[in-house]
N, C-alpha and C positions, 0 to 999 in steps of 0.2 A: 446442508444436505437434508432432503426430505424423503419420506417413504409414504406409500399408500397402504394403510393397514388392511382394508377390506376391498380389494380391487374388483371383486365380483359385482359390487353394486354399480360399477361404471356402466354395466349393460343397461341399467335403467335410463341412461341418457338417450338411448334409442327411442324411448317413449316420447321425448320432447317433439320431434318432427310429427309424430302421430297426433299429438295434441293440437299442433298448428294446423294440420290437415283437417282434423275434425272441426276446428273453429271456422276455417274457410268454408267448409261444406255447410255449416250452420248459417254463416252469413249469406251465402248464396240462396239457401232455402228461405231465409227471412226476407231477402230482397224480392224474391219471386212471390212470396205470400203477400207482401205489401203492395206489389204491383197489381195483384188481382183484387186487392181491396180498394185502391184508389190510385189516381194518377199522381206522378211525382210532385206536381205543383200543389195539389191538394194536401199531400202528406206534409209538405213544408209548413202549411198553415195549421194543420192538426197537431204537429209536434215541432214547433219552431225552435225549441231548446235542445233538440237532439243533435249531439256532436258526432261528426264522422270520424274524427281523429281519436277520441278518447277510447273507443272499444279496442283499437289496436294498441294504444298505450297500456290499457289494462291487460291485454294479452301478453305484451312484452314483459310487464311486471310479473305476471303469473309464471311465465316461462323461466324468468330469472329466479323466482322463488323456488320453483320445483328443482331447477338446476342446483341451487344452493343446498336444498335438502339432500339431494343425491350426493353431492360432494361431502356434506356433513356425515352421511352414512359411510362413505369411503374412509373417513377420518384421516386426513393428511397429518403427518407428524414431521416435525422439524428437529433435526439434531443440532443441539446448541453448541457443541464443542467437539473437537477432534482429539482423541486421546490414543496413546500407544499402550497396548496391553501385552502381557506375556501369555502365550498360549503354548500348549504342547500338542503335537500331532505329527502327521506325515503329509508330504506334498503328493497329491494325486492328480494325474492327467487322464482324462477319458478321451480316447481316440475312437470316433464313431464313423463307420463306413456309410457313406451316403451315395454309393454308386447305384445304378439302375437295378442291379440284381437284388438290392435290398427292398425292392418293391414286391418281390415274390411273396405270395400269401400262403406258403406252405406252413407258416407259423402265424397264428392270429395276433393282431389284425393283418400285419405284414412284418417283414423282418426289421425295417427301420423303426416302425412304431413300437415294436417289442423292445428294441434296443433302447429307445428313449424311456420306456417304462422301467426297464431295469436300472438305468442310470438314475432316474428320479427316485427309485426305491433305495438305491445305495446311498445317494446323497441325503435322503431323509433319515438314514440310520447313522450318519456321521456325527461326530461330536465337535471337535475343534480343529479338524484337519482342513487343509487348504485344497482347493480343487481348480482345475483348468479344463478346457474343452477344445478338442481339435476335430475338425471335419475333414474327411479325405475321400477322394475317389481316384481320378487319374493323377491328381496332385493333392497335397495336403495344405490346409489353410487354418490358421489359428482363429478360434471363435471367442474364447474367453481366457485371459491370462490367469495365472495362479492368484486365487483370491479366497477370502473367508466369507464372501457374500453369496450364500447359497440361493438367495432369491434371484440374483442376477444369473446364476448358473441355470436355474430352472427356466428363466426367460429365454436365454440363448439356446437352451436345449429344445424348447418348444419350436423355435424357428428353423430347426434343421429340416432339410428336405432334399430330394434327389435332383432338384433343378438348380441348386445353389452353386454347383461347381460344373463348369462347362466341359472340362476335359474328363471324359469318362474312362473307366478302367478301375483298377483297385491297386493303389500304391501303398501297401502296408509299410514298406521300407521307408517311404517318404514321411509317413506319419510318425514313425519311430525317430527318424532323424530330426524332425521338427520338434518333437517332444523333449529332446535333449537340451534344447535352448530355452525351454519353459522354466526349468528349475533354477533357483537362485544359487549361484556359486558361493556367495558370501555367507549364506546361512546353510550350514551343513545338515540339512534335514534329510531324513530318509525318503527315498523317492520311489513312487509306485506308479505304474501305468496300467490302465485297463484298455484293452483293444476289443471292441465289439464289432464283429464282422462275420460274414458267411465263409471266410477263409480263402476266397478267390484272390489270386495275386497275379498281376500282369507285368511285373517288373523283374522279378527273379533275384533281387538283391536283399531279400529278407534276412538271410543268415548273417550277412555282413553287418547289416544295421543292428541286428539283435546282439551281435558281439560288441559293437560299439556302445550299445545301451548298457550291457553288462559291465563294460569297462568304466562307464560313467556312474556306476552304482545304482542303476535303475532296474527295479524288479518288475517284470511284465507279467500280468495275468491276462490271458486271452479268454474271451467269452464267445463261443460259437453260437450264432443265431441262424436257425434254419433247420432243415432236416436232410438226411443223407438221401432220401427219396427225391427231394427237390420239388420244384414247381416252375411253371412258366412265369415270364415277366410281363405283367399286364401293361398295355398302353391305354392310358385313360385320358378322357376329355371331360372337364367339369366334374371329376370324381366318378365318371361312369366308364367302365371298361369297354373300349372300342375294338380292341384286338390284342394279340399277344406278339411279343417280339419274335422275329423269325431270322434264320441264318440265310446265307447266300443261296442255298438250295431250296429255300422256301419252307423249311421245316421249323416247327416251333422250338424255340430254345428252352431247354430245361436247365435251370441253375440249381446246383446241389451244394450242400454244406461240405466244405473241404476242411477237414480237421488236421491234416498232416502238417501244414505250415504253421498253424496256430499252436499246435503242441510243440513243434520244434522251437518256436520263439520263446514260449514259456519255459521250456527246458533249458535253453541257452542262458536265460537271465535268472535262473533259479526261482521261477514263478510257478504257475500252475494253469492248466487248461480247465475251463468250467463250461459245462453244457448249459446253454441259455434257455432251454425249453420251459422249465418251471421257475417262476420268479422267486418263490420262497426258498428253493434250494440254492439259487444263485446268491441271494442276499445272505443266507446263512454261511455259505462258504467264503464269501467276501469278508464278512465280519470275523470269521475265524482267522483268515489270512491277515487282516489288519491288526488283530489282537496280538499276533505273533511277531509283529514288527515294532521295534522300539520307537517310542514317541520322542521327538526332539523338540526342545523349547525354541520358539521363534517369536519375533515381534510382529504385531499386526496393528495397523492403524484403523480405528473405527470411530464412527460418530456415536457419542453417548448422550444421555439425558434427552431422549426424544420426548417432545412435548406435543400432546394432541392439539389440533387446531379446529376440531369440528365445531366448537362452540361459536366461533366467528361466523361460520356459514349458517348454522342454525339460527343465530341471532339475526343475520341478514335476511333469512327466509321469513322469520316472524315479522320483521319490519315491512318487508315487501308485501306480505299477505294482508297486513293491517292497512297498508297504503292502497292495496287493490280494493279492499272493502270500503274504505272511506272515499275513494275516487269514484264519483258518479259519472254516468255516461252523458249527463246533460252538459250543455255549454256553461262554462264558468262566467259569472256575472261580469267580472272585470275585463274578461276577454271580449265579451259582447260589447262593452262600452268602447273598446278600442276600434271596433268596426273595421277589422283588418281586411275583410273581403268586400267592403262597400255594401253591406247587406241592407242598411237603412235606406239608402237611396233606391235600391232595387225594390224595396217594399213600398216606398212612396210612389214610385212610378207605376 
């Protein structure tokens, strides 16, 4: 198992194609400059030892060296062994609404991005709890099973969008039903579910699902994302708003935060409803709620003794840079002796 400690430096890899492009531009400029100076036949006599292949070999070595430096900055780490550890916490499932109504911008930057910000903040404040992620719209789909790997949770969270589920609508009941299968029956941990939604529901079986969740000892906290005033649903192309969603009569659809169903779900499962407008208030109330829930001991497998591997890449980069310095653009003498391209005969003729 390996991890990348500083993933942000991977963006520097985008510079490598730029280096190649600049080099090609430089080669074209040099060729044109030489053609203005003398004819190609004369240039061969003026610089008989100039190699056509070595400049590209040097470029390849330079690109590999820069790539090795960047990977060294990322600092890959390898976990040498898998061990089972005892931890105390609760099992938490985040169910995030990814229906089109979550694109409304009545809360900045929009409802879905706000929901993702809230979940990231909540996960950042957790200690040893396990987390899972569900995305739902017209149907619910598992995104991340229960795990202690918060890094993976953030990665899957980042990938959530309103186009990932083709069936539109808002099936809160389906998300609750799916969440009941997320929790491990063998380990009797306390179970918590956070539903982040604008409260719209198109199925109508929310109360039944909430009762089933309560019977399964799942405490649900609902977080309302949006405003009661509401806002239109933008239709975007390449990130630019082209229009707004309209109904059959041609009127712009205004989607509003519906708190009634969210409050009913929380009440049925002995949870609480939380207004999602202010991030600090949400995280504070979530922390208070989790502190009042008894922690349960469970086993978790994780890789231990992660060892940094950056030194191998830095060493390779140093070697390649030295090789690039020592490698001249002239033809190598022993290669000239091989006369691979029959150059001596052409010279004699």
